[in-house]
C-alpha positions in Angstrom: 83.3 33.2 0.5 85.6 32.6 3.5 88.0 35.3 2.2 85.0 37.7 1.6 83.8 37.1 5.1 87.2 37.8 6.6 87.6 41.0 4.6 84.1 42.1 5.6 84.9 41.6 9.3 88.3 43.3 9.0 86.6 46.3 7.3 84.2 46.4 10.2 87.0 46.4 12.8 88.9 49.0 10.8 85.9 51.4 10.6 85.2 50.9 14.3 88.8 51.9 15.3 88.6 54.9 13.0 85.3 56.1 14.5 86.5 55.5 18.1 89.8 57.2 17.5 91.8 55.0 19.9 93.1 51.4 20.2 90.8 48.6 21.5 91.7 45.9 24.0 91.8 42.5 22.2 89.1 41.1 24.5 86.8 44.1 23.7 87.5 43.8 19.9 86.7 40.1 19.9 83.5 40.6 21.9 82.4 43.3 19.5 83.1 41.2 16.4 81.6 38.1 17.7 78.6 39.9 19.3 79.2 38.1 22.6 79.3 39.6 26.1 82.2 37.4 27.2 84.9 35.7 25.1 87.6 33.5 26.5 91.0 35.2 26.4 92.7 32.5 24.4 89.9 32.5 21.8 89.8 36.3 21.6 93.6 36.5 20.8 93.4 33.8 18.2 90.4 35.3 16.5 91.9 38.8 16.2 95.4 37.5 15.3 94.0 35.3 12.5 91.9 38.2 11.2 94.5 40.9 11.0 97.8 39.2 10.6 97.9 39.7 6.8 96.2 43.1 6.8 98.7 45.9 6.8 96.1 48.4 8.0 96.5 46.9 11.5 99.6 47.2 13.6 101.0 43.7 14.3 103.3 44.8 17.1 100.3 46.1 19.0 98.8 42.6 19.3 101.7 41.6 21.5 100.5 44.3 24.0 97.0 42.8 23.9 95.3 45.6 22.0 94.3 46.3 18.4 95.6 49.4 16.8 96.0 50.9 13.3 99.4 50.9 11.6 98.9 54.6 10.9 98.8 55.3 14.7 101.8 53.1 15.6 104.2 52.9 12.6 105.9 55.8 10.8 104.5 56.8 7.4 105.7 54.1 4.9 107.8 54.8 1.9 106.0 54.7 -1.4 108.5 52.2 -2.9 107.7 49.7 -0.1 103.9 49.7 -0.6 102.2 47.2 -3.0 99.8 48.9 -5.4 97.2 47.4 -7.7 96.4 49.5 -10.7 92.8 48.8 -11.8 90.6 49.4 -14.8 87.0 48.3 -15.5 84.9 48.3 -18.6 81.1 48.6 -18.0 77.8 48.8 -19.8 77.2 52.4 -18.7 78.2 55.1 -16.2 75.9 54.4 -13.2 76.6 51.4 -10.8 73.5 49.2 -10.5 71.9 50.4 -13.7 75.1 49.6 -15.5 77.2 46.5 -14.9 80.9 45.5 -15.2 81.9 43.7 -18.5 85.7 43.4 -18.0 88.2 43.7 -15.2 91.9 44.3 -15.7 94.5 44.9 -12.9 98.3 45.1 -12.6 100.0 44.5 -9.2 103.1 46.7 -8.5 105.6 45.9 -5.8 108.7 48.1 -5.6 106.9 50.1 -8.3 107.4 47.2 -10.8 104.8 44.9 -12.3 104.8 41.5 -10.6 101.5 40.1 -11.7 98.3 40.9 -13.7 94.6 39.9 -13.5 92.2 40.0 -16.5 88.8 38.6 -17.2 85.6 39.4 -19.1 82.5 39.5 -17.0 79.0 38.5 -18.0 76.9 41.6 -17.1 73.6 39.6 -17.4 72.1 42.4 -19.5 72.4 43.7 -23.0 75.5 45.7 -23.9 74.4 49.0 -25.6 75.7 49.2 -29.2 77.6 52.5 -28.6 79.5 50.7 -25.7 80.4 47.9 -28.1 81.7 50.5 -30.6 83.9 52.1 -27.9 85.2 48.9 -26.2 84.9 46.2 -28.9 83.3 44.0 -26.3 80.2 42.2 -27.7 77.4 40.2 -26.3 78.9 37.0 -27.7 82.2 37.7 -26.0 80.7 37.9 -22.5 78.0 35.2 -23.0 80.2 32.4 -21.5 82.2 34.7 -19.1 81.9 34.3 -15.3 79.4 36.5 -13.4 80.7 39.3 -11.1 79.9 37.2 -8.0 82.3 34.5 -9.3 85.0 37.1 -10.3 84.9 39.1 -7.0 86.6 36.6 -4.7 89.5 36.2 -7.2 89.8 39.9 -7.5 89.8 40.5 -3.8 92.5 37.9 -3.4 94.6 39.8 -6.0 94.0 43.1 -4.2 94.9 41.8 -0.8 97.3 44.0 1.1 97.6 46.6 -1.7 96.4 50.1 -2.3 94.1 50.5 -5.3 95.2 52.9 -8.1 93.0 54.0 -11.0 92.6 56.8 -13.4 89.4 58.6 -12.3 89.3 56.2 -9.3 85.8 57.1 -8.0 84.3 55.6 -11.2 86.0 52.2 -10.8 85.7 52.1 -7.0 82.0 53.0 -7.1 81.3 49.9 -9.3 83.3 47.6 -7.1 81.8 48.9 -3.9 78.3 48.6 -5.4 78.9 44.9 -6.1 80.6 44.3 -2.8 77.7 45.9 -0.9 75.3 43.8 -2.9 77.2 40.6 -2.3 78.4 40.9 1.3 77.3 44.3 2.6 80.8 45.8 2.7 83.1 48.1 0.6 86.7 48.4 -0.2 88.9 49.6 2.7 91.7 52.1 2.2 91.1 55.1 0.0 92.1 54.6 -3.6 94.9 56.6 -5.3 93.6 58.6 -8.2 96.0 59.4 -11.1 93.6 61.9 -12.7 94.1 64.8 -10.2 97.7 63.7 -9.7 98.3 64.1 -13.5 96.7 67.6 -13.4 99.1 68.7 -10.7 102.2 67.1 -12.1 101.7 67.1 -15.9 100.1 70.6 -16.5 99.3 71.9 -20.0 97.8 68.8 -21.6 94.8 69.4 -23.9 92.7 67.0 -21.7 93.4 64.5 -19.0 91.8 61.4 -20.4 93.9 58.3 -19.8 94.9 57.9 -23.4 96.1 61.5 -23.6 98.1 61.4 -20.4 99.6 57.9 -21.2 100.8 59.1 -24.6 102.2 62.3 -23.2 104.2 60.4 -20.5 105.5 57.8 -23.0 103.5 54.7 -22.0 104.5 51.6 -24.0 100.9 50.5 -24.0 98.1 52.6 -25.5 94.8 53.1 -23.7 92.2 51.4 -25.9 89.2 50.9 -23.6 90.1 47.4 -22.8 90.7 46.7 -19.2 94.1 45.2 -19.0 95.7 47.5 -21.6 94.2 50.5 -19.8 95.4 49.2 -16.4 99.0 48.8 -17.8 98.8 52.3 -19.3 97.6 53.7 -16.0 100.4 51.8 -14.2 103.0 53.5 -16.3 101.3 56.9 -15.7 101.3 56.2 -12.0 105.0 55.3 -11.7 106.1 58.3 -13.8 104.1 60.6 -11.6 105.5 59.1 -8.4 109.0 59.8 -9.8 108.0 63.4 -10.3 106.6 63.4 -6.7 109.9 62.1 -5.4 111.8 64.8 -7.2 109.8 67.3 -5.1 110.7 65.5 -1.9 107.5 63.5 -1.5 108.5 60.0 -0.8 106.0 58.7 1.8 102.3 57.6 1.5 100.9 60.2 3.9 102.9 63.0 2.2 101.5 61.8 -1.2 98.0 61.8 0.0 98.4 65.3 1.5 99.9 66.5 -1.8 97.1 65.0 -3.8 94.2 66.0 -1.6 94.9 68.6 1.1 91.2 68.6 1.9 91.5 65.0 3.2 93.9 66.1 5.8 91.8 69.1 6.8 88.7 66.9 7.1 90.4 64.8 9.8 91.4 68.1 11.6 87.6 68.8 11.9 87.1 65.8 14.1 87.1 68.2 17.0 83.7 69.5 15.8 82.2 66.1 16.8 83.5 66.1 20.4 80.2 66.9 22.1 77.9 64.9 20.0 75.9 62.3 22.0 75.7 58.6 21.2 71.9 58.8 21.0 69.6 58.8 18.0 68.9 62.1 16.3 69.4 64.6 13.5 72.5 66.6 12.7 73.1 69.6 10.5 76.4 70.6 8.9 76.7 74.4 8.9 79.2 76.6 7.1 80.9 79.8 8.4 78.0 81.9 7.2 75.4 79.9 9.1 74.0 78.1 6.0 72.8 74.6 6.6 74.8 72.6 4.1 73.6 69.1 4.9 71.0 67.4 7.1 71.2 63.7 8.1 70.0 61.3 10.8 71.7 58.6 12.8 71.1 55.9 15.4 74.3 57.0 17.1 75.0 60.6 16.3 78.7 60.9 17.3 79.8 57.7 15.5 77.9 58.6 12.3 79.2 62.1 12.0 82.8 61.2 12.9 82.8 58.6 10.1 82.4 61.4 7.5 85.7 63.0 8.5 87.6 59.6 8.5 86.7 58.0 5.1 85.7 59.8 2.0 85.1 56.7 -0.1 81.4 56.2 -1.1 80.3 59.7 -0.2 78.5 61.7 -2.9 80.2 64.7 -4.4 77.8 67.0 -2.6 78.4 65.5 0.8 82.2 65.8 0.2 81.6 69.4 -0.5 79.6 69.8 2.8 82.4 68.2 4.7 85.0 70.5 3.2 82.9 73.6 4.1 81.5 72.7 7.5 82.5 74.9 10.4 79.8 74.0 12.9 77.7 70.9 13.7 74.2 71.3 15.2 72.1 68.4 16.4 68.7 67.4 17.9 68.3 64.2 19.9 65.3 62.0 19.5 64.0 59.2 21.6 64.0 56.6 18.8 65.7 56.1 15.5 62.3 56.1 13.7 61.6 59.6 15.0 65.0 60.7 13.7 64.0 59.4 10.2 60.9 61.6 10.1 62.6 64.6 11.8 65.4 64.5 9.2 62.8 65.0 6.4 61.2 67.8 8.2 64.5 69.6 8.7 65.5 69.1 5.0 62.2 70.6 4.0 62.7 73.6 6.4 66.4 74.3 5.6 66.5 73.2 1.9 70.2 72.2 2.3 72.1 72.4 -1.0 74.1 69.2 -0.4 71.2 66.8 0.2 70.3 64.7 -2.8 66.5 64.5 -2.1 63.8 66.4 -0.2 64.9 69.9 -0.8 62.6 70.8 -3.6 59.5 68.5 -3.4 57.4 71.1 -5.3 59.3 69.8 -8.4 58.1 66.2 -8.0 55.8 65.2 -10.8 52.5 63.4 -11.0 51.0 61.3 -13.7 47.6 62.8 -14.4 44.5 61.0 -15.8 42.2 63.6 -17.3 38.4 63.2 -17.9 36.0 65.3 -20.0 37.9 65.3 -23.2 37.3 62.8 -26.1 38.7 59.8 -24.3 40.8 59.6 -21.2 44.2 61.5 -21.4 47.5 60.9 -19.7 49.8 63.9 -19.0 52.2 65.2 -16.4 51.9 67.9 -13.8 53.9 69.3 -10.9 51.1 71.7 -9.8 48.2 69.7 -8.3 45.0 71.7 -7.8 43.9 72.9 -4.4 41.3 70.1 -4.4 43.7 67.3 -5.4 43.8 65.8 -1.9 40.5 66.9 -0.5 37.2 65.0 -0.3 35.8 67.0 -3.3 36.1 64.6 -6.2 34.1 66.6 -8.8 35.2 69.5 -10.9 33.2 71.6 -13.4 32.8 68.7 -15.8 31.7 66.2 -13.1 35.2 64.6 -12.6 38.4 66.2 -11.5 41.7 64.7 -12.8 43.0 61.7 -11.0 46.7 62.0 -9.8 49.2 59.2 -9.4 52.5 59.7 -7.6 54.4 62.0 -7.2 57.6 60.8 -8.7 61.1 62.2 -8.5 62.7 63.2 -11.8 60.4 64.9 -14.3 62.5 63.9 -17.3 62.4 60.2 -16.1 58.6 60.2 -15.9 58.2 62.1 -19.2 60.5 59.6 -21.0 58.4 56.7 -19.6 55.1 58.3 -20.7 56.5 59.1 -24.2 57.5 55.4 -24.5 54.0 54.2 -23.6 52.5 56.7 -26.1 54.8 55.3 -28.7 54.0 51.7 -28.0 50.2 52.0 -27.7 47.6 53.9 -29.8 46.4 56.2 -27.1 45.8 59.9 -27.6 48.5 62.5 -26.7 46.6 65.6 -27.8 44.2 67.8 -25.8 41.8 68.7 -28.6 38.1 68.5 -28.3 35.9 66.0 -30.1 35.8 66.5 -33.9 35.1 64.3 -36.9 38.4 64.9 -38.6 41.1 62.6 -37.2 44.7 63.9 -36.7 47.9 62.9 -38.4 48.8 60.6 -35.5 45.6 58.6 -36.3 46.4 58.4 -40.0 49.8 57.0 -39.1 48.2 54.2 -37.0 49.6 55.7 -33.8 46.2 56.6 -32.2 42.7 55.1 -32.0 41.3 58.6 -32.4 38.6 58.7 -29.8 38.0 62.3 -30.8 36.0 61.0 -33.8 33.5 59.4 -31.4 33.2 56.4 -33.6 31.0 53.7 -31.9 33.1 51.6 -29.5 36.4 53.4 -30.3 36.3 55.6 -27.2 35.5 52.7 -24.9 38.3 50.6 -26.5 40.7 53.6 -26.1 39.7 54.2 -22.4 40.0 50.5 -21.6 43.5 50.5 -22.9 44.4 53.6 -20.7 43.1 51.7 -17.6 45.1 48.7 -18.6 48.3 50.7 -18.9 47.7 52.3 -15.5 47.0 48.9 -14.0 50.3 47.6 -15.4 52.2 50.6 -14.1 50.7 50.0 -10.7 52.3 46.5 -10.7 49.5 44.3 -12.0 50.1 42.0 -14.9 47.4 42.2 -17.5 47.0 39.1 -19.7 45.0 41.1 -22.3 47.6 43.8 -22.6 50.7 43.2 -24.7 53.6 43.8 -22.2 55.1 47.3 -22.6 58.5 45.9 -22.1 58.1 43.4 -24.9 56.7 46.1 -27.2 59.6 48.5 -26.4 62.1 45.7 -26.9 60.6 44.9 -30.3 60.9 48.6 -31.2 64.6 48.7 -30.2 65.3 45.6 -32.3 63.6 47.1 -35.3 65.5 50.4 -35.0 68.8 48.5 -34.6 68.1 46.5 -37.8 67.6 49.9 -39.5 70.9 51.0 -38.0 69.2 53.8 -36.1 71.4 53.1 -33.1 70.9 56.5 -31.4 67.1 56.1 -31.4 67.5 52.5 -30.2 69.7 53.7 -27.3 67.2 56.4 -26.4 64.4 53.9 -26.3 66.5 51.5 -24.2 67.1 54.3 -21.7 63.3 55.1 -21.8 62.6 51.4 -21.1 64.8 51.6 -18.0 63.0 54.8 -17.0 59.6 53.0 -17.4 60.8 50.1 -15.2 62.1 52.7 -12.6 58.8 54.5 -12.5 57.0 51.3 -12.0 59.3 50.4 -9.1 58.9 53.8 -7.7 55.1 53.5 -7.8 55.2 50.1 -6.1 57.4 51.6 -3.3 55.0 54.5 -2.9 52.0 52.2 -2.7 53.7 49.9 -0.2 54.8 52.9 1.9 51.3 54.4 1.9 49.8 51.1 3.1 52.2 50.6 6.0 50.6 50.2 9.5 52.8 49.2 12.4 53.9 50.0 15.9 57.6 50.2 16.9 58.2 49.9 20.6 61.2 51.2 22.5 62.2 50.7 26.1 62.9 53.9 27.9 63.5 55.3 31.3 60.7 57.0 33.1 62.8 58.3 36.0 63.2 57.0 39.5 64.3 53.6 38.1 61.0 53.0 36.4 60.5 51.7 32.9 58.3 53.1 30.2 57.7 52.2 26.6 57.8 54.7 23.8 55.4 53.7 21.0 56.0 55.0 17.5 52.8 54.4 15.5 52.9 54.5 11.7 49.4 54.5 10.2 48.8 54.7 6.5 52.5 55.4 6.0 52.6 58.4 8.3 54.2 58.6 11.8 51.6 59.6 14.4 52.6 61.6 17.6 54.5 59.2 20.0 52.7 57.6 22.9 54.4 56.8 26.3 53.1 53.8 28.2 54.1 52.8 31.7 51.3 53.5 34.1 48.6 51.2 35.4 46.2 52.1 32.6 48.5 51.3 29.7 46.3 48.5 28.5 43.3 50.8 28.5 45.3 53.4 26.6 46.2 50.9 23.9 42.6 49.7 23.6 41.4 53.3 23.1 44.2 54.1 20.6 43.4 51.1 18.4 39.7 51.6 18.7 40.0 55.1 17.4 42.3 54.0 14.5 40.0 51.2 13.5 37.1 53.6 13.6 38.7 55.7 10.9 38.4 52.7 8.6 34.8 52.0 9.7 33.5 55.5 9.1 35.5 56.2 5.9 34.6 53.4 3.5 35.5 55.5 0.4 38.7 56.7 2.0 38.4 60.0 0.1 39.5 62.0 3.2 42.5 63.7 1.7 44.9 61.0 3.1 46.4 60.4 -0.3 44.3 57.4 -1.4 42.0 57.9 -4.3 38.7 56.3 -4.8 38.6 54.9 -8.4 36.9 57.4 -10.7 35.0 56.1 -13.7 33.4 58.1 -16.4 29.6 58.2 -16.3 28.1 55.5 -18.5 30.8 53.0 -17.8 30.0 49.8 -16.0 31.2 49.6 -12.5 33.3 46.4 -13.1 34.7 47.4 -16.5 37.8 49.2 -15.3 40.9 47.1 -14.7 41.8 49.3 -11.7 40.1 47.3 -9.0 42.6 48.6 -6.4 42.9 52.1 -5.2 45.5 54.3 -6.9 47.8 56.2 -4.7 48.7 59.9 -4.7 50.2 61.9 -1.8 51.2 65.5 -1.4 54.6 66.3 -2.8 55.9 67.3 0.7 55.0 63.8 2.1 56.8 61.7 -0.5 60.3 61.6 1.0 59.0 61.1 4.5 56.8 58.1 3.8 59.5 56.5 1.6 62.0 57.0 4.4 59.7 55.3 6.9 59.3 52.3 4.5 63.1 52.2 4.0 63.6 52.2 7.8 61.2 49.3 8.2 62.9 47.3 5.4 66.4 47.9 6.7 65.9 47.9 10.5 66.7 45.0 12.8 64.6 46.4 15.6 63.0 43.4 17.3 60.0 45.2 18.7 57.8 45.9 15.7 54.1 44.9 15.6 52.4 45.0 12.2 48.9 46.3 12.4 45.9 45.2 10.1 44.8 47.0 7.0 41.4 48.4 6.4 40.0 45.2 5.0 41.0 43.1 8.0 38.3 41.2 9.9 37.6 41.5 13.7 39.6 38.4 14.4 42.7 39.7 12.8 42.4 43.0 14.6 42.0 41.3 17.9 45.1 39.2 17.3 47.2 42.3 16.5 45.8 44.0 19.6 46.9 41.1 21.8 50.3 41.1 20.2 50.8 44.8 20.9 49.7 44.3 24.5 52.0 41.3 25.0 55.0 43.2 23.6 54.3 46.2 25.8 54.1 43.9 28.9 57.4 42.3 27.9 59.2 45.6 27.7 57.7 46.8 31.0 58.5 43.5 32.7 61.2 42.8 35.3 64.7 41.7 34.2 66.4 42.2 30.9 64.3 43.0 27.9 63.7 40.0 25.7 65.1 40.5 22.2 62.3 38.9 20.3 60.7 40.0 17.1 57.0 40.0 17.0 
C-alpha cells in the first residue's frame, strides 16, 4: 500500500510537470503534493527527495538546485541498452477491462537487453471463466480458485515494474487492463508510455502472413513458443523485442527518443501541437478540436481548460482510439468559458448534439437510443423495443385510440444490448413475444411451453401473464420481487443446462446476454437516480468593484435550470420566491404527467389499482436529454465541490422543505460573508 501511494503521488507530480511544461521549485512542488499553503523548507526537500530518488522520470541533479524537473528536459536521450524494460503479458476472461478480468500475469525484466528476473502468478478473477477462454488458455476455474486476487498481486507487480519501461505485444490491451485495476484500487494509472512490439514488428519484419505474437515469434526464431500462457508469451515477446531492437540499431536508432519517433511519428507531432493551447484560459469551459477543414472532431469540458487540453498532447495512454485520431488531425482549438464546472458539463452535451463530432463516444446520435416499450390493447401486455417514440410520448396526453398509449422506459444506449436483454427475459419467462390479436388457437411457442398464450383469453391466464410482465419491469427497475424467480438465476440455470449438453456457443451467448441484462438494469437505475436529482450548487464569484456574488446552479428533476446570481440586498427574498415556485410545481402537478419524463403508472381497465407491482413511477426521458442528465449525475457523484445543497423531492413534508431552505440561505450568506470562504460541505 505504501508503494502504491508513493507511485500515485509520483504520477501526479509527473503529470503536473508535463502539463505545466517547466520545472517547479521544490517548495512549490511539496506544497502542491501536500495540499498545504506553507511547508518548511527542510521538510519540503526531504519529501520530494524521498519521492523521486528512485524514479528515473525525474532528474536527480535538478534537486540539488532546489527544483523538480524531468529527466527528458535535463538529461540527454538515454541509450536503449542502458534502459531496464519489463516485457509483460496478461491472460484475461475477455477483451474489455471491467467486464473481463485478469486470470494470469507473466513478466520478464530485461537489463542490458538480457533477462535478469521474471514474475508469474495466476489471478483469481472472482467470476466464471468462459469455456472458450479455457479452451484457448488452458486456465480453468479450479486453477484460479486458490490464486490471489488482483488487489493482492498489484503491489508485487508494481514493485517488479519499478524503474522500467513496459513492453508488450499489442500493448494497449495489456496496459488498459492494468490501468483499469490501478484506477479502481488507487485512482492512478501507469506512468511512461509502453513500448508496443506489434507496430514495431510490422515496420521491421514486413511480409508475414499476420502479426499475432505466435507468428512473429516463430518467424524471428524465439526459443519459447507463444501458447496463451502469460510467462511463456512474455518470454516470446521479450525475444521479439530484442531482435527488433537489434534491427533498429542496424538502422542507426540507438536511443529511446529516436525509437519512439521511429515507432510513432504522430507522438512527436502531437507534442509539437502544444502551441495550439497557448491562449487557453485556466477557467472552466468547453473546448472543440477542429481539423483543417473546419470540422469539429471532438468536444470536451474541463474545470481548467488549458491544463486539460495540454494533457492530451503529452500522454496518449488511456485515450480512446477516436480521441487519438482527433489529436492527430486537430489544427485549431476553439473554446467557450463558463462560470462554473457544472455549466460546462451541460454545455458540453449541447455542443456535442449541435456539432455531432465523429470522435466523441456518446451523444452524437441520440435518435438511435432505444426505449423498452410496454404495449396495451393486444391480448396481454407486450414488451418490445422502439427508437421512434410518438409525438405524444412525453406530453400530458396519456390516451391513444385504444384508451392507452404505450408506456416507454428509458432510453438506453446500445440497441443490440437492450435487444439481447429482452430476448433473454422472453427465453426465461413464458410471456408473449408476438403481436397477433386474440384468437382461440395458441401458437407454437405456447405448445412448447414458452408462452402462457394470453391470446386464447382463457380465464385468469391474461391476468397471470400481465402480472408477470409487471413483475419483470419491477425487477428491471431495481426492485427485488420475492414472488418472481430471479432472472439471473434462471439464466444461469439455462447456461449450465446448455454446457452439460456441450452447446458451448449458445451458453456463451446467454452468458453475454446475462451481462447485457445486468448492464441494462444498472443503466435504468442510473437514469432513475439522475431524473430524481434536485440540488443547488453554489459558486463564489466576483460582482465587480470588489464585491462578492454567488452563482447558483439549480438542478431540478435532473435538469439544469438557468443560473441565478445572488448578491444584492434582496437575495433572501429571491431564494424564497425561487423555492416557492419550484415547490408549487409539485403541489399543482400531483400526477406529474407534464411531459417532464416521469410517467404515471398506466393500468389496463378492469385491473385493481393495487394489483400492479410497479408502485413507483417509471422513468422515460426524450432521447436528446439522456446524455445531459447522466452527465449531471456523474458530476455530482465525482465532484468534491463543497457548496452543494440537496433539495427535497416531491414527497417531502413542509418541515423538510423549510430545513433545506434554511440550509441554502445559510450557505449563500457564508459565501457572501467577509473573509475567506469557508470550505464546508452542506
